[in-house]
LOKOLRO-238194 format. One record per residue: residue in three letters; x, y, z of N, C-alpha, C, O in turn. Coordinates in steps of 0.001 Angstrom, whole numbers, plus 500000, padded with zeros to 6 digits. Layout:
alaXYZXYZXYZXYZ/...
END
This chain:
unk291272096229746005290019096981745794288838096455746768288971095566747609/unk288027096951746576287166096921747658286575095504747956286613094590747133/unk286084095409749071285208094282748911284566094299750375285108093920751413/unk283271094834750213282422095422751504282397094346752495282809093245752129/unk281943094507753791282102093805754940280882092709754790280736091792755597/unk280109092903753764278731091845753608279423090740753159280448090731752478/unk278699089678753650278699088227753440279011088242751896278185088934751301/unk280046087632751003280198087337749812279530085894749737279365085063750630/unk279195085863748370278633084308748018279377083575747268279886084055746255/unk279519082627747535280457081623746552279735080608746058278929080165746876/unk279735079874744597279153079114744090278982077809744902280023077237745226/unk277835077282745262277719076191745975278618074919745884279097074236746789/unk278701074810744636279553073622744101280865073728744320281451072647744375/unk281603074823744482282940074783745036282728074837746311283627074139746782/unk282064075252747205281998075372748612282056073636748908283053073090749380/unk280943072995748578280651071678748785282015070887748241282593070098748989/unk282369071082747234283749070231746916284985070544747742285924069756747857/unk284929071695748289286212071933749302285809071156750351286640070398750850/unk284580071200750828284303070461752121284398068930751989284716068202752929/unk284138068554750915284259066769750574285791066613750550286235065508750862/unk286562067496750249287943067146750038288415066997751511289027065988751862/unk288152067917752292288681068089753701287931066649754455288475066003755351/unk286822066395753969286151065158754708287213063683754255287569062778755009/unk287469063829753038288324062575752593289704062788753035290369061755753108/unk290285063867753344291379064190753877291416063693755324292409063061755685/unk290484063910756123290105063286757564290145062037757606290958061463758331/unk289152061289756728289014059945756896290288059490756444290604058547757169/unk291268059733755497292336059157755151293440059366756573294250058491756878/unk293336060306757128294442060620758332293846059430759387294619058634759920/unk292587059405759593291924058363760408292514056877760119293112056153760915/unk292214056645758886292665055330758636294146055106758705294580054065759199/unk294953056049758225296596056015758394296744055974760115297439055011760441/unk296370056603761033296524056410762243296062055240763137296699054753764072/unk294727054839762645294204053208762998295123052162762570295245051166763283/unk295900052293761294296491051040760747297820051259761686298340050342762320/unk298215052402761678299870052189762552299615052168763510300579051766764161/unk298553052444764288298347051941765951298195050429766002298977049747766665/unk297132049872765264296889048434765000298030047734764848298172046747765570/unk299038048066763930300344047376763428301197047444764677301746046427765102/unk301316048564765248302039048739766315301902047487767443302771046731767877/unk300490047574767735300095046620768749300468045186768458300709044363769341/unk300501044931767114300811043516766829302293043334766890302752042255767266/unk303149044431766505304528044325766565304873044086768150305410043036768505/unk304583044969768944304870044849770322304625043617770813305449043101771568/unk303347042897770427303109041556770847303982040478770610304356039629771419/unk304334040621769144305341039913768476306915039856769061307741038947769136/unk306924041173769411308421041438770298308112040613771531308909039698771739/unk307251040734772270307132040062773736307299038489773622307775037713774450/unk306800038249772428306549036618772312308139036269771964308811035366772462/unk308461037041771173310133036421770518310959036582771828311783035718772128/unk310721037845772736311573037916773922311505036720774991312511036373775609/unk310223036100775172309852035103775912310587033805775335311235033020776027/unk310409033719774137310916032500773307312511032297773654312924031231774110/unk313352033407773399314590033698773899315082033261775130316077032552775285/unk314159033825776233314560033587777331314299032127777805314939031597778712/unk313340031553777135313185030157777251314192029159776782314361028056777303/unk314899029670775678316109029126775142317132029079776084317806028077776326/unk317280030516776785318334030737777427318265029928778933319249029535779559/unk317270029831779218317100029150780564317071027384780261317411026533781083/unk316728027208779306316894025738778813318440025371778840318887024495779581/unk319212026117777966320695025889777711321170025952779089321952025057779409/unk320851026854780005321669027141781062321631025978782094322575025542782753/unk320208025531782089319918024175782998320809023115782353321641022539783054/unk320658022772780819321314021507780769322694021712780708323412020720780835/unk323345023114780490324802023013780613325400022803781862326595022541781996/unk324370022942783036324884022911784494324612021488784945325298021095785887/unk323781020709784461323439019586784645324275018524784377324821017782785194/unk324353018498782845324972017509782202326447018107781544327042017577780606/unk326818019162782166328185019449781298328271020409780102327327020495779317/unk329227021024779976329277021911778948329287021078777441328950021671776417/unk329671019781777425329698018909776314328341018764775643328212018430774465/unk327359019030776455326117018778775962325527020359775523324350020485775185/unk326241021255775555325744022534775262325472022674773513324525023332773083/unk326176022157772857326036021992771474324940021195771191323997021653770547/unk324953020029771608323611019170771417322326019753771779321429019713770936/unk322037020474773303321123021091773118320761022171772315319663022213771759/unk321521022965772221321570024100771142320684023687769658319821024323769054/unk321239022500769414320615022037767996319300021510768383318387021645767568/unk319062020920769524317776020243769375316718021123769955315521020859769835/unk317195022220770613316077023397770953315954024520770089314837025006769908/unk316973024998769526317215026278768731316743025876767195316418026687766328/unk316779024449767063316558024211765512315069024414765521314589024372764388/unk314245024614766446312724024621766311312488026123765972311394026482765536/unk313561027049766179313459028632765816314021028582764542315244028494764442/unk313206028630763408313751029022762162313315030636761442313118030886760253/unk313256031536762584312764032766762041313909033882762971314382034919762507/unk314156033353764302314752034595764831316357034293765097316707033329765779/unk317473035380764381318374035462764196319151035038765649318911035851766542/unk319827034183765956320572033998767524322162033871767503322580033148766598/unk322909034313768150324124034100768118324717033773769572324614034729770341/unk325400032470770189325803032343771353327404032608771402328192032125770589/unk327756033451772482329018034012772561329893033483773709329256032667774374/unk330806033627774037331597033332775242331815034561776164331589035626775592/unk332165034649777335332273035839778199333218037044777522333261038237777819/unk333931036329776546334892037406775731334463038041774713335095038950774174/unk333138037552774277332583038012773300332701037260771851332119037683770853/unk333448036205771858333997035438770887332511034433770336332030033623771129/unk332014034580769180331093033841768652331191032499768772332185032076768180/unk330410031481769422330663030036769112329457029262768354329736028259767697/unk328005029758768447327075029059767653326248030246766993326368031446767238/unk325521029732766244324564030750765442323306030010764994323309028779764979/unk322437030576764700321258030385764069320460031372763144320235032509763559/unk320092031037762099319272031935761307320015033315760951319463034371760641/unk321377033069761064322312034213760503322550033706759014323344032803758753/unk321840034328758131322037034127756600323345034192756197323941033242755691/unk323929035530756449325286035547755883326332034656756369327082034019755630/unk326350034639757618327177033610758341326943032095757675327844031387757225/unk325642031794757715325577030296757039326054030143755537326288028998755151/unk326232031281754585326583031347753633327954031612753131328306031653751953/unk328762031808754321330444032025754383330842030806753898330140029809754068/unk332271030759753100332870030186752430333762029229753398333878028008753294/unk334401030135754429335125029710755232334833029793756925333864030482757243/unk335482029243757848335398029507758981335597031059759379334856031861759947/unk336764031145758905337330032481759239336505033715759039336348034634759844/unk335992033586757808334683034501757278333643034435757943333059035492758182/unk333123033228758420332177032931759032332014033728760469330996034301760855/unk333044033639761037333397034230762555333393035630762404332802036376763185/unk334183036099761194334049037491760956332663038330760864332464039427761384/unk331812037625760143330446037927760050329588038001761313328816038905761634/unk329876036877761962328885036797763222329563037732764097328691038300764756/unk330800038186764432331330039203765104330682040502764817330148041218765664/unk330775040746763539329704042229763105328023041925763272327228042722763770/unk327804041047762920326082040845763337326226040985764636325591041982764980/unk326901040330765796326830040543767000326840041975767693326351042274768783/unk327434042682766905327390044044767235326293044996767148325989046029767744/unk325800044301766204324469044917765281323290044378766568322511045128767155/unk323386043401766708322501042483767705322397043466769159321358043931769628/unk323657043608769651323823044190770799323161045676771011322746046152772068/unk323175046124770035322412047789769731320996047404769904320299048039770695/unk320428046232769103319046046344769321318541045638770697317613046145771327/unk319167044480771131318668044036772409319913043815773373321073043807772962/unk319533043633774736320460043442775535320763041876775575319754041170775581/unk321983041228775602322167039623775656321872039165776973322065039632778096/unk321295038011776483320833037318777965321887036551778315322507035955777434/unk322270036444779711323192035954780357322915034465780757322004034237781552/unk323739033338780187323825032019780620324927031668781654326067031501781219/unk324698031546782938325624031395784016326147029776783893325353028845784022/unk327233029628783693327828028132783725328303027903785202328908028805785780/unk327988026490785933328361026028787053328906024896787078328577024059786238/unk329921024598788106330482023330788275329776022395789051329947022521790264/unk328863021288788603327944020739789521328690019841790223327952019141790916/unk329959019538790348330695018770791178331337019365792126331961018669792927/unk331331020874792257332070021927793147330881022593793585331024023811793477/unk329809022278794019328832023018794772328110023990793841327552025009794248/unk328153023650792715327789024676791406328251025815791547327600026859791507/unk329774025666791780330289026970791610330546027578790117330687026866789123/unk330580028792790114330430029612788869331765029510788115332830029926788570/unk331602028895786871332815028619786080333058029588784901334158029765784376/unk331858030219784531332086031277783424330586031546782877329603031106783472/unk330509032246781784329367032804781250329315032579779837330351032495779177/unk328106032472779300327778032636778012326876033827777664326287034288778642/unk326647034398776550325875035265776161324898034829775050325439034181774155/unk323542035051774914322768034930773907322533036212773310321941037045773995/unk322956036560771964322370037725771308321652037462770265321915036514769526/unk320526038372770051319427037818768700319029039258768418319509040247768971/unk318157039242767553317688040247766598316030040043766371315524039001766787/unk315399040808765868314155040689765738314262039994764423315226040181763681/unk313042039004764063312712038228762947312408038922761736311728039944761833/unk312799038539760607312295039166759352310733039270759369310343040243758723/unk309952038686759814308719038826759984308279040213760643307551041067760135/unk308887040232761878308827041491762896309236042590762095308486043566762116/unk310262042652761391310642043788760695309727044237759652309390045419759585/unk309229043188758683308532043591757738307104044270758101306455045101757466/unk306831043622759360305610044185760063305783045443760639304773046123760825/unk306891045882760961306987047272761621307234048347760399307136049550760641/unk307524047926759216307689048763758049306352048929757209306050049918756542/unk305484047567757398304357047578756608303357048692756637303011049179755561/unk302883049121757698301969050427757796302533051558757136301701052370756732/unk303776051829756914304536053088756059304361052657754512304055053487753656/unk304575051324754228304508050993752865303294051185752215303051051692751121/unk302405050588753254300729050568752889300635051984752749300414052347751594/unk300750052956753669300177054348753581300972055050752200300282055879751608/unk302316054802751654302880055297750744301944054942749603301462055789748850/unk301659053286749500300600053048748571299331053690748422298799054025747364/unk298882053835749634297308054534749376297762055889748990297353056171747863/unk298537056915749594299116058212748980299303058225747899298739059122747272/unk300178057252747138300395057074745800299092057180744773298877057847743761/unk298397056291745455297041056025744525296102057244744578295667057766743552/unk295732057788746146295344058923746106295505060245745391294664060962744850/unk296895060384745544297389061620744500297098061115742977296727061987742190/unk297198060132742621296763059814741260295549060121740805295340060834739824/unk294425059418741732293148059663741507292924061333741898291809061638741472/unk293573062502742544293216063555742736293623064302741512293009065269741061/unk294809063731740961295083064581739560294242064446738602293953065321737786/unk293704063079738663293154062701737688291627063337737562290999063479736512/unk291219063662738813289890064087739021289933065671739049288932066281738672/unk290924066278739430291251067645739001291282068218737539290719069216737088/unk292268067117736806292270067319735445290949067194734674290711067970733748/unk290070066215735042288696066075734533287894067229735061287123067750734255/unk287942067692736221287350069011736541287601070342735782286773071148735358/unk289126070369735712289432071673734985288977071504733716288416072519733306/unk289009070495732842288599070166731441287092070268731254286609070573730163/unk286347070007732340284850070378732175284883072050732334284230072688731508/unk285431072587733101285311073780733617285668074804732461285022075818732197/unk286819074355731813287334075150730539285954074977729317285610075905728584/unk285330073651729317284569073564728128283364074423728672282614074917727830/unk283135074627729909281894075584730137282305077015729873281558077847729358/unk283826077292730354284128078788730001283769079169728670283002080065728314/unk284588078173727828284459078387726322282853078551725809282440079533725191/unk282285077736726079280867077655725722280143078931726097279331079418725310/unk280450079587727468279667080598727959280123081810727090279374082714726721/unk281271081720726850281989083164726000281786083025724728281377084046724176/unk281947082008723999281158082238722641279907082090722599279480082194721449/unk278923081836723575277732082046723373277350083732723605276438084361723068/unk278245084161724468278158085713724848278486086261723563277612086927723008/unk279664086089722955279837086856721827278803086876720722278485087894720107/unk278188085378720475277015085308719577275646086535719778275049087259718981/unk275557086320721161274369087204721489274602088674721560273639089441721588/unk276026089177721595276301090444721251276273090860719866275969092007719540/unk276625089826718932276272090462717787275211091134717207275386092102716466/unk273992090638717525272871091206716997272781092723717470272830093636716646/unk272659092929718718272482094515719017273632095289718455273506096509718354/unk274775094686718067276030095311717688275830095777716304276146096880715857/unk275295094853715716274636095185714153273915096128714153274022097041713333/unk272880096079715246271638097469715235272346098371715709271969099378715111/unk273190098674716455273908099858716768274733100526715637274647101749715531/unk275484099871714827276353100139713625275157100885712675275364102018712243/unk274002100229712408273188100584711604272466102146711789272242103005710936/unk272191102138713334271551103577713661272810104486713671272654105706713627/unk274119103911713729275261105490713419275301105677711986275641106785711572/unk275009104770711175275063105153709877273649106055709540273687107034708794/unk272444105596710176271398106748709867271682108048710497271359109108709961/unk272282107972711629272397109368712322273234110330711484273061111546711569/unk274406109625710439275365110440709726274777110851708718275401111667708041/unk273495110480708290272666111187707130271786112190707784271124112962707089/unk271735112226709225270608113533709730271600114665709893272661114576710511/unk271189115627709338271873117012709460272172117590710911273060118390711208/unk271390117104711604271266117635713082272485116917714181272856117405715248/unk272846115923713697273999115105714124275593115639713404276632115112713802/unk275611116642712409276603116583711553277890117018712196278958116546711806/unk277823117987713264278788118491714145278896118174715427279487118878716246/unk278215116869715735278047116594717180278868115817717465279237115062716566/unk279392115705718617280601114634719245279969113172719243280685112174719169/unk278385113104719340277714111793719500278431110769718832279122109928719408/unk278221110867717359278719109879716510279979109322716680280193108116716562/unk281187110513717070282480109748717267282535108954718504283439108131718643/unk281658109127719398281681108643720530280817107259720463281248106214720949/unk279942107331720011279133105999719407280092105060718743280200103858718985/unk280817105806717820281821104978716788282811104079718011282941102856717971/unk283349104832718902284364104384720097283924103312720614284616102296720677/unk282369103406721182281739102207721940281587100873721038281741099718721435/unk281243101309719704280962100006718756282244099263718477282346098043718344/unk283383100318718395284733099568718211284818098799719806285140097612719751/unk284606099266720959284846098610721847284077097323722290284437096444723073/unk282842097462721528282047096223721849282375095219720731282038094041720852/unk283116095726719495283623094900718590284734094233719290284828093024719083/unk285507094724719998286747094255720540286294093144721661286883092071721793/unk285251093519722390284772092738723483284364091313722838284800090234723241/unk283545091469721876283054090242721175284153089305720696284221088078720755/unk285128090351720130286411089199719793287123088720720622287967087887720294/unk286955089151722006287791088633723130287055087344723396287678086283723439/unk285577087406723602284853086331724153284986085252723115285076084077723470/unk285005085641721699285042084706720369286391083757720662286433082545720453/unk287468084563721184288998083930721250289240083208722503290236082523722736/unk288260083412723284288463082221724521288402080836724125287457080420723455/unk289310080132724482289414078607724220290337078464723138290733077377722719/unk290775079922722559291952079400721543293227080031722213293211080744723217/unk294256079677721543295593080171722109295655081523721409295623081736720197/unk295767082543722585296001083828722117297472084256721633298401083847722329/unk297778085055720485298942085396720139299598086510721010299193087672721027/unk300723086005721781301542087147722797302498087820721903303306087305721131/unk302278088985722129303574090090721445304354090925722411303829091252723475/unk305492091267722130306173092365722942305315093700722699305113094231721607/unk304843094136723988304228095424723843304824096304724656305435095843725620/unk304790097559724481305028098646725534303882098828726844302842099455726638/unk304145098286728052303201098323729053302463099678729395301295099790729768/unk303466100766729172303117102099729684302103102389728838301022102744729309/unk302317102270727283301325102678726425299992102199726308298957102824726075/unk300236100654726563298891099885726474297932100430727930296747100759727875/unk298714100420729080297927100900729991297404102482730024296370102926730524/unk298366103111729389297617104428729155296367104510728380295373105136728749/unk296471103861727315295387103514726367294117103022726822293009103338726389/unk294424102137727829293187101441728484292466102763729543291297103148729571/unk293586103213730303292859104319731253292207105678730686291303106308731236/unk292840105999729488292295107021728757290718106645728327289847107515728328/unk290483105436728006289115104929727474288154104828728864286971105167728858/unk288845104313730037288006104086731098287644105605731910286559105896732413/unk288788106392731876288622107815732598287354108431732106286782109192732887/unk286801108209730875285403109043730390284479108321730701283379108868730636/unk284493107213731042283189106460731454283138105731732628282662104603732763/unk283750106560733632283686106407735082283383107598735888283186108662735302/unk283329107538737076282880108991737652284154109908737704285297109479737861/unk283830111142737561284965112233737487285667112461738743286623113225738876/unk285031111614739834285715111992741032286796110809741462287344110681742557/unk286923110079740416288122109008740384289278109519739771289120110122738709/unk290439109392740244291720109810739810292499108877739263292604107915740024/unk293119108745738215294121107551737808295490108080737530295604109027736753/unk296598107519738131297580107722738363298481106431737679298382105254738027/unk299337106940736667300261106037735876301610106232736056302119107330735832/unk302428105010736546303831105541736532304617104363736127303977103337735895/unk305883104340736006306569103083735445308127103640736163308538104798736233/unk308823102307736669310075102307737193310826101329736573310361100196736445/unk312127101671736100313066102999735928312483103824734618312848104998734574/unk311762103443733716311329104498732928310007103708732214309434102643732445/unk309848104678731333308383104090730482308446103100729592307442102533729160/unk309969102739729158310169101954728148310387100699728809311517100273729046/unk308995099907729207309085098471729699308391097733728875307324098192728467/unk308724096736728542308130095858727507307479094425728212307904094173729340/unk306588093577727687306361092525728172305335091761727219304468092359726583/unk305512090431727185304782089481726125303417089565726651303132089091727751/unk302525090183725861300939090267726237300123089968725158300588090139724031/unk299029089567725287297687089816724141297274091104724652296803091243725781/unk297455092093723789296957093529724147295346093625724649295132094206725713/unk294266093084723927293060093174724167292675092395725323291877092876726127/unk293190091173725499292742090373726738293368091153728084292741091172729143/unk294868091889727901295408092299729087294865093679729326295183094223730384/unk294047094347728439293194095420728541292237095105729145291822095853730031/unk291564093842728837290289093420729597290565093242731416289874093616732364/unk291558092688731374292179092564732836292154093802733387291439093976734374/unk292810094722732932292889096027733639291801096830733882291699097578734855/unk290870096666732888289430097228732817288706096734733919288039097514734599/unk288775095100734270288008094436735271288461094794736713287709095041737656/unk289708094780736723290153095333738213290090096717738450290103097105739619/unk290019097595737440289680099229737813288349099158738065287988099603739154/unk287454098671737267286024098613737673285601098181738943284656098670739561/unk286471097060739402286209096753740745286735097710741723286146097938742780/unk287823098265741388288260099281742496287242100440742321286923100947743396/unk286681100955741270285662102037741272284787102027742246284585102908743081/unk284059100592742070282885099957742768283383100180744540282694100703745415/unk284714099629744680285277099594745916285377100954746688285424101091747910/unk285400101941745722285556103349746288284284104106746422284182105235746900/unk283287103340745933281827104026745771281831105201744859280957106052745021/unk282940105379743680282854106363742843283671107614743009283674108630742314/unk284501107254744298285314108326744542286635107881745156286694107104746109/unk287606108378744599288931108162745467290143108081744049290035108621742949/unk291109107326744504292503107021743703292923105883743149293274105014743947/unk292993105617741917293519104464741432294958104555740849295233105283739895/unk295793103819741445297294104042740917297728102663740501297566101581741065/unk298413103026739193299012101730738475300360102027738245300694103014737589/unk301419100986738899302742101126738923303303099998737967302855098857738076/unk304113100247737190304883099241736297306271099384736942306941100411737053/unk306630097836737440308099097949737803308800096803737226308214095726737116/unk309941096946736873310845096176736103311453095169737347312108095729738226/unk311271093878737423311840092937738205312968092008737611313291091917736427/unk313452091393738606314726090693738042314169089492737505312992089133737518/unk315427088772736912315062087412736167314013087439735013313335086440734773/unk313896088522734348312957088878733249311572088877733464310742088303732758/unk311374089497734399309885089557734758309526091177735057310323092025735457/unk308234091345734778307673092760734782306628092488735795305984091440735768/unk306420093523736802305153094009737788304354095107737412304687096188736926/unk303162094625737738302287095696737601301361095921738766300402095153738691/unk301321096668739758300591097020740900299517098017740691299722099219740520/unk298292097411740717296988098084740660296281098558742437295696097791743201/unk296542099762742625296027100192744123294842100848743876294635101519742864/unk293759100606745118293090101913744910292787102257746421293448101647747262/unk291917103110746814291818103500748001290458103284748558289890104127749252/unk289901102020748204288583101762748538288510101032750016289354101244750886/unk287447100192750172287045099800751550288066098491751924288102098078753083/unk288769097965751015289608096862751322288794095537751389287574095638751253/unk289336094310751583288913093051751356289308092575752664290479092689753025/unk288344092001753474288772091298754689289643090121754556289759089433753542/unk290263089954755716291547088875755653290858087456755139291367086796754233/unk289802087117755733289206085933755599288659085623754290288250084511753958/unk288673086792753472288093086482752207289273086794751020288880086883749857/unk290603086945751296291374087332750464291692085974749488291956086086748291/unk291636084937750058292132083501749538290785083114748562290798082099747865/unk289566084090748600288515083377747692288160084225746612287277083920745811/unk288872085371746552288380086411745655288469085971744135287811086531743258/unk289406084840743881289296084671742475288657083193742177288947082567741158/unk287782082716743145286873081659743143285783081974742541285115082875743049/unk285308081341741325283954081247740516283062081828741515283138081319742634/unk282378082615741382280853082760742083281080084006743299280207084673743852/unk282417084047743471282878085186744703282341086793744232282740087421743252/unk281477087164745091281248088662744508280963089512745966280770088875747002/unk280956090678745955280381091499747074279404092514746660279044093437747390/unk278932092285745307277784092938744907276537092399745096276538091193745344/unk275204093087745036274116092477745109273758091829743988273109090785744045/unk274205092467742665274294091570741444275594091207740863276659091808741005/unk275366090173740212276713089704739443276924088304739610276679087796740704/unk277362087598738633277691086439738844279324086105739591279830084992739734/unk279756087086739883281295086584740436282087085852739568282613084839740030/unk282288086145738411283057085695737343284466086612736907285517086202736414/unk284106087850737246285242088629736806286504088493737082287354088770736236/unk286836088032738349288115088157738920288777086637738412289967086362738252/unk287730085874738245288040084405738058288422084368736589289193083457736288/unk288088085068735754288367085561734338289669086008734293290498085401733615/unk289987087091734990291291088031735237292164086742735387293100086556734610/unk291906085973736243293016085124736838293478084058735741294642083681735605/unk292539083688735085292751082761733906293311083248732816294096082525732204/unk293053084457732384293935085283731080295322085577731666296293085540730911/unk295471085862732948296885086330733307297679084717733528298764084488732994/unk297042083806734284298044082641734533297836081615733311298793080998732846/unk296603081479732849296691080627731730297178080916730235297654079986729583/unk297078082037729753297160082582728509298445083327728541299123083450727521/unk298813083853729741300104084922729662301267084166730451302424084587730480/unk300889083151731008301631082194731915302446083073733256303516082841733820/unk301661083906733412301992084973734602301317084550736019300721083488736199/unk301477085373736808300769085412737942299977086676738416300296087772737955/unk298835086552739426298266087513739705297720087021741147297306085896741425/unk297823088138741983297529087808743602297255089054744015297568090048743361/unk296539089092745338296456090255746144297666090404747030298084089662747919/unk298183091689746510299723091894747231299291092413748619299996092025749550/unk298227093244748930298339093802750181296759094354750271296352094994749301/unk295989094163751236294594094798751622294536095344753231294992094814754244/unk293994096270753103293460096846754672292427097676754632292283098676753928/unk291549097107755604289999097557755640289999099173755886290588099811756758/unk289233099579754941289125101192754945290174101823754218289937102969753836/unk291301101318753939292318101870753180292699101496751753293388102200751014/unk292165100286751441292497100118750211293078098557749779293399097777750675/unk293167098238748591293853097122748183294683097170746970294435097919746025/unk295711096322747019296668096213745716296717094896745258297018093927745955/unk296398094872744002296737093614743124298093093711742466298510094751741958/unk298735092613742501299992092397741743299649091522740461298936090520740414/unk300319092137739464300275091269738012301856090856737942302719091667738275/unk302134089715737548303761089582737245303682088807735831303232087674735657/unk304195089636734910304401088823733530306019088644733237306917089038733980/unk306137088121732281307306087665731569307781088725730605306949089236729855/unk309073089110730556309488089849729517309744089181728267310126089825727290/
END
């Protein structure tokens, strides 16, 4: 349906609220990036510190072993490495057989020496994937420091370093979870507030319609007593409008309560609504109603509220076409127990930038109006009928198609 190329207005509350959401999201992203960046700097600093510490251990071991003999290797290992109570370390010979270890918890808890060696060998493979082993060259002091063999020091990052690596992601997960709960709570609160506004507005409108409606009914009774209107079509038409107004009043009165859904023939319901509209819109507007595969297509609807939806969409279409054009309504039976109703016009179309806003409160392309019609349409279809409504397609100067999806 139309929506001219003039700038449409949207309630400032929703516009400001949308902007506020984006500001919050942007701040959250910046905090996340800053947290990860800072933690990565700390982690890299600790990695470098642990690497220097292991290098120091290796150099000390190499020096002591070469000066005082291999028999002192165990003593030096215990005296120097004992100060390390966080970095897992394994010393292995040139054949990869572990000989000493520190801070390897599983190995320390092993019940037998065989089990300890097996655990150390498995841990050594994991360590090799994390860091290149540090080579300790063994020399014979009495033979001009001739190389007699090698030892290898394998190590892993400490538990503290591992925790710091994962800390920002855990932190962000907690923040995200908290933000999600806050967002859901905020949306629920806002939705409840909107519902109260809608219900109050609807019931007040119904109340205000009651007085002029009673007056109209009295005038019709008066006209019936006047012989000048005895054979006129005025009184039947007025009665139709009064019935229509009564139905509209009833619609507004029922907003906020759970509507009763009944299985109705969609073709008959739409034909009845079109018949009423045809006499009250421009004669240059043509209505086309069709159904596939046949006219016997039923859906669970509240007939008065569904008629209200169709009227709203059709009146928007008439405005979009400036009172001249074609409104085509197609009923299509879909799979999975659903029915689709497409309402198309030959109006001016909706700009692509505005398609996402047409159902928002306050959106209107008219000089006058509150911009609540399509919002109410969406609420009736999605909240009361548990269906869907959306803009299926729209092209400037060619027209727009709205699609309604209902349950069978």
